[in-house]
N, C-alpha and C positions, 0 to 999 in steps of 0.2 A: 599544419598545425593539427595537433592531436584532437581527437573527438572529446568533448566534454561528457562526462557521465552525470546526468542530471538525476538518476535514480539511485545514487550510491547510498542514500540513507533509508533505503527500503531493502528488506530481506525476507526470506522464508526460514523458519526454524522448526524443528522438532525436538522438544525438550526430552532429555533422558532422565531427569531427575523427578522425584515425587513432589517437588515444589509446585504448588498450584500457582497459576498466573491468572489475573482477572482478564476477562475479555473487555477491552475498553468500550465496545459498542454496545455491550449487554451487561451493564453492571447492576441495573436495578430492574424491577418488575418482573413480569411472567418470563421473559427471556434470559434473565440473569443466570450466569453460569461462569465456570472457571475452564481455563485451558489446562488440560491435564497432561501427564506424562504420555508421550507418543502423539499427541495431537499437533498436526502441522498447522501452523498459523503464521500470519503476516506481522511482521515488525517493522515500525517506522520510528526512526530516531529523531527526536526533535530536541537539540541541545544535548543535555546529560541524560534526557529520559528516553526509555524504550516503551513505546506504546504498542501493545499486542492486540490483535484482532483474530477472532476464531475464522475458520474457513468461510462460513456464511457472509460474515461481514467483509472479509478480504475480497470476496468475490464482487461485492457491491462497490467497493473501494476501487479495485482495479478496473472494473467496467467504467466508472466515472472518470478515472484516470486516462482511460483509453479515449473516451470521448473528448476529454479536454486536449489531449495530444492531437486527435484528429482535427479539432477546430483550430488549434495552432497552426497545423500543417496547411490547412486550407486558407487561413489568414495569410500565411507566408507566401503561398502560391498565387494569391490574389495581388499581392504587392510586387511580385516578381516583374522586372522590366521585360517588355515584350521585345522580341528581337525583329529588327526591320530588314 
């Protein structure tokens, strides 16, 4: 059976156009900013929407995702049958 790609809706992009993109994590307040031409950022596709996150927010998102994956693996390992 082929391995399932569970992260297929997540990618990294570096825009080449001058079209500004909003950072979804920092839309308001003191940290509000846009993702500009040449800024590498994380893109998460939810339905028809592409949600973009700056490098700072992407690092936090990926760190949390890694913790979640580690917890799932630990849970799976705990439920593995013991060999007799």
